[in-house]
PALUMDREN-364705 format. One line per 5 residues: their letters; for each residue x, y, z of N, C-alpha, C, O. Coordinates in pm, whole numbers. Each point is the difference from the previous one (the first is absolute). Layout:
a> X,Y,Z,X,Y,Z,X,Y,Z,X,Y,Z  ...
***
This chain:
xxxxx> 1238,641,-1680,-23,7,143,71,123,55,111,32,-44  -172,36,139,66,117,57,106,-41,100,18,-119,28  54,217,27,110,-32,90,-46,-67,128,78,-71,64  -205,92,-24,-51,-65,121,-10,-150,-20,17,-77,95  -44,34,-218,-4,-142,-30,-112,-75,68,14,-120,23
xxxxx> -123,184,11,-110,-70,65,-65,-96,-97,-17,29,-119  -18,-145,171,-70,-99,-82,-82,-88,93,14,6,122  -99,-88,-181,-77,-94,80,-3,-135,-69,19,-11,-121  -44,-90,201,-9,-137,-47,-129,-58,56,-27,11,120  -54,-72,-206,-130,-51,41,-2,-151,-8,38,-59,-102
xxxxx> -82,-4,210,-17,-145,5,-147,-28,28,-48,24,111  -21,-74,-211,-143,-25,13,-31,-149,19,-105,-47,-42  195,-25,103,-23,-143,19,-98,-24,115,-7,76,97  -68,-182,-113,-98,-41,101,-107,106,23,-45,65,-94  6,-47,218,-113,87,31,42,134,61,-85,78,43
xxxxx> 215,-51,-38,52,124,56,96,62,-101,90,-67,-51  -109,194,22,90,71,-90,104,73,84,-34,69,96  162,-84,-133,108,69,69,65,97,-99,40,-38,-110  -32,165,152,69,100,-80,122,44,80,-11,57,109  129,-86,-165,126,37,65,55,124,-70,23,0,-121
xxxxx> -1,104,199,57,124,-52,150,-1,21,51,-59,96  20,127,-187,146,10,8,38,144,-31,-55,62,-91  150,-9,167,49,136,-24,-67,103,90,-77,-33,89  110,158,-116,-57,110,78,-137,36,-54,-17,19,-120  -80,-10,209,-134,41,-40,-17,149,30,-90,41,73
xxxxx> 180,38,-132,-12,145,5,-92,41,-114,-61,-86,-64  49,215,37,-93,46,-103,31,-63,-135,-91,-44,-70  219,40,32,37,-60,-128,-27,-150,-1,-51,-54,-98  85,-12,206,-20,-145,8,-147,-38,-7,-35,-97,-67  -50,173,135,-143,-27,-4,-53,21,-141,-80,-79,-49
xxxxx> 123,187,-16,-43,23,-138,33,-119,-89,-75,-34,-90  188,-29,118,46,-112,-81,-84,-126,18,-18,-76,-95  -34,52,214,-69,-126,28,-150,12,24,-70,-101,3  19,222,13,-140,14,43,-101,-61,-97,-93,-68,43  111,90,-171,-97,-55,-96,-3,-153,5,-107,-60,-1
xxxxx> 224,0,6,7,-147,7,-61,-50,131,-67,-103,1  90,176,108,-56,-42,128,-152,13,-1,-70,-89,48  20,199,-102,-145,18,-7,-66,-111,-79,-109,-46,34  175,3,-141,-54,-104,-86,25,-142,53,-59,-96,-48  146,84,148,37,-132,52,-119,-72,61,-72,55,83
xxxxx> 53,-177,-126,-101,-88,58,-133,70,24,-42,16,114  -24,26,-221,-123,78,16,-110,-70,80,-79,67,66  74,-198,-69,-104,-70,74,49,-58,132,-74,-74,65  196,106,-26,57,-58,122,-78,42,123,-36,116,16  11,-213,71,-65,30,128,99,-11,116,-30,41,112
xxxxx> 147,-97,-140,106,-13,99,129,52,-64,51,-60,-95  1,171,146,119,60,-59,104,28,107,-28,68,99  147,-120,-120,114,26,87,92,97,-72,33,-21,-116  8,126,186,99,93,-53,129,-24,78,8,26,120  93,-75,-192,129,-33,59,95,118,-23,32,32,-115
xxxxx> 13,31,223,85,118,-10,144,-27,46,71,92,40  -29,-217,-46,133,-36,47,112,75,-72,102,32,61  -120,-4,-188,104,65,-80,-23,151,-16,54,62,-92  -135,-4,181,-31,144,-7,58,68,123,-28,-40,113  110,143,-136,60,70,113,-60,139,24,40,70,93
xxxxx> -135,-31,-178,-62,133,15,-138,-3,-61,-19,-53,-110  -80,111,180,-135,17,-55,-40,146,15,13,59,108  -62,-1,-215,-47,138,1,-150,2,29,-65,-104,9  11,224,5,-144,13,18,-74,-52,-123,-113,-48,12  174,57,-129,-62,-54,-122,-12,-151,8,-100,-57,-43
xxxxx> 199,-9,98,-5,-146,16,-109,-38,100,-75,-95,-23  65,168,131,-103,-28,100,-138,18,-62,-89,-82,21  72,189,-98,-128,23,-69,-32,-117,-93,-114,-46,-6  215,-3,-66,-18,-112,-92,-46,-125,77,-91,-70,-45  153,42,160,-39,-117,80,-142,16,56,-79,-95,-1
xxxxx> 47,215,50,-133,23,56,-108,-13,-106,-107,-56,25  134,106,-143,-96,-11,-111,-26,-146,-35,-116,-39,-20  220,-41,11,-16,-142,-32,-74,-71,112,-84,-86,-26  113,121,151,-69,-61,114,-149,30,-4,-83,-89,23  47,214,-54,-143,36,-10,-69,-82,-109,-112,-47,19
xxxxx> 177,31,-133,-57,-75,-112,-21,-145,39,-107,-57,-23  208,-4,83,-11,-141,38,-107,-20,107,-79,-94,-7  75,183,104,-102,-11,105,-141,18,-55,-93,-66,46  77,154,-143,-133,20,-59,-45,-126,-75,-119,-20,-22  214,-63,-17,-31,-127,-67,-6,-117,98,-9,-116,-41
xxxxx> 12,146,171,-9,-103,102,131,-68,35,1,-107,61  110,169,-98,130,-59,26,79,73,106,-54,84,72  181,-117,-64,88,60,100,142,4,-55,37,-77,-88  41,168,142,138,22,-39,86,0,126,-46,42,106  169,-90,-118,94,5,112,138,36,-52,37,-37,-112
xxxxx> 38,109,193,138,35,-33,93,-93,78,-32,-41,112  147,9,-172,94,-85,73,144,38,-32,28,67,-100  61,-111,188,146,11,-13,47,144,-20,82,28,-87  -135,62,168,38,141,-9,139,22,59,32,-53,106  49,131,-175,130,42,51,-25,96,117,-105,63,7
xxxxx> 200,-50,85,-22,82,120,-48,144,-28,-93,46,65  154,24,-158,-42,138,-27,-140,7,-58,-76,90,33  43,-185,-118,-135,-5,-58,-100,-34,110,-108,59,7  143,-154,77,-88,-37,112,-25,121,91,-112,21,47  215,58,-23,-15,120,84,-100,98,-60,-76,63,74
xxxxx> 75,-49,-206,-96,90,-66,-143,-47,29,-87,80,34  63,-210,-48,-135,-53,25,-39,10,147,-117,18,32  214,-31,57,-28,15,144,-29,146,35,-97,30,69  182,60,-118,-15,142,34,-131,58,-52,-59,87,63  16,-134,-178,-124,53,-59,-123,-80,42,-112,32,-38
xxxxx> 134,-135,117,-106,-89,48,-73,-73,-112,-113,-44,17  179,33,-132,-60,-70,-113,-11,-151,23,-74,-68,-71  147,17,169,-11,-142,33,-140,-33,48,-40,-117,0  -37,219,41,-138,-23,43,-92,-21,-121,-108,-57,14  150,101,-130,-79,-12,-122,54,-110,-91,-76,-75,-61
xxxxx> 208,67,54,68,-98,-84,73,-99,90,105,34,55  -157,-154,-39,64,-98,89,144,-29,-42,30,-15,-119  58,6,218,141,-28,-24,37,-128,74,-28,-14,119  91,-79,-191,48,-123,62,148,-18,-35,52,67,-89  12,-156,158,145,-14,-13,42,-73,-127,89,46,-71
xxxxx> -151,-159,43,44,-82,-113,-107,-10,-108,-117,28,23  162,-70,-140,-94,-20,-111,-95,-115,32,-120,9,-24  173,-118,78,-85,-114,36,-105,38,101,-116,-43,-10  154,122,109,-94,46,101,-111,84,-63,-117,-12,36  154,98,-131,-99,83,-69,-98,-86,-79,-121,22,5
xxxxx> 174,-121,-76,-86,-90,-78,-97,-73,91,-120,-6,-28  171,-50,136,-87,-74,93,-105,91,64,-116,-40,15  155,161,22,-96,93,61,-113,32,-100,-117,1,38  151,23,-162,-102,32,-99,-90,-119,-28,-120,16,-24  175,-134,27,-84,-121,-19,-98,-18,114,-111,-49,-21
xxxx> 150,88,142,-91,-10,116,-108,107,-6,-116,-27,32  152,148,-73,-91,115,6,-98,3,-118,-117,34,17  165,-71,-135,-83,7,-120,-32,-140,-47,89,-77,-36  -220,44,38,-39,-137,-40,-35,-6,-146,-35,-107,-51
***
């Protein structure tokens, strides 16, 4: 593992897949987790990205999230982000990415929102 120590944890229980990221999602961190994230839950139609343990996201991380969102939406699904740290949340607000990638406060709220939106 590199010094950034980025990693992810996948929970595919029930009808919603949750991917929790840990560490800095800078260029090195994204390189470390991107392949696993791309391969995560290939048939998932409801995906929650939990960023509670992430204190930094680079443009590479944003590209990774947008790419996964496009794939899931093309399959009739939806993705939501949750538990963003203040600095990470500011990045999504400043870039207006919250208009493309829904952001909710808690993991439970994200799961419930996806269950309502995707049948």
